[in-house]
C-alpha positions in Angstrom: 128.4 110.9 146.6 129.4 109.6 150.0 132.9 108.3 150.7 131.7 104.6 150.9 130.0 104.9 147.5 133.2 106.1 145.9 135.2 103.3 147.5 132.5 100.7 146.4 132.6 102.0 142.8 136.4 101.9 142.8 136.4 98.3 144.1 133.9 97.3 141.3 136.1 98.9 138.7 139.2 97.1 140.0 137.3 93.7 140.0 136.2 94.2 136.4 139.8 95.0 135.3 141.2 91.9 137.1 138.5 89.6 135.6 139.3 90.9 132.1 143.0 90.1 132.7 142.1 86.6 134.0 139.9 86.0 130.9 142.7 87.0 128.6 145.1 84.7 130.4 142.6 81.8 130.0 142.2 82.5 126.3 146.0 82.5 126.0 146.2 79.1 127.6 143.5 77.7 125.4 145.3 79.1 122.3 148.6 77.6 123.4 146.9 74.2 123.9 145.4 74.3 120.4 148.8 75.3 119.0 150.5 72.3 120.6 147.8 70.0 119.3 148.2 71.4 115.7 152.0 71.1 115.9 151.8 67.5 117.2 149.4 66.6 114.4 151.6 68.1 111.7 154.6 66.3 113.2 152.9 63.0 113.3 151.1 63.2 110.0 153.5 65.4 108.1 155.1 62.5 106.1 151.7 61.0 105.1 150.5 64.4 104.0 153.6 65.0 102.0 153.3 61.6 100.3 149.7 62.3 99.5 150.4 65.6 97.9 153.4 64.2 96.0 151.2 61.4 94.6 148.6 63.9 93.5 151.2 66.1 91.8 152.7 63.0 90.0 149.4 62.2 88.4 149.5 65.4 86.3 
């Protein structure tokens, strides 16, 4: 292989690794956003959910 081919292959490998890291960061941000939405939902509806389960248990 010539020198420029080796450098080109190295550049392609570095780009692939950088894109994988970027994708993982994006997935992490999406997961964090979903977690915030779930926590907010539980916080806002927690009392209603607790009341519903208590009513169901009291029927038995």
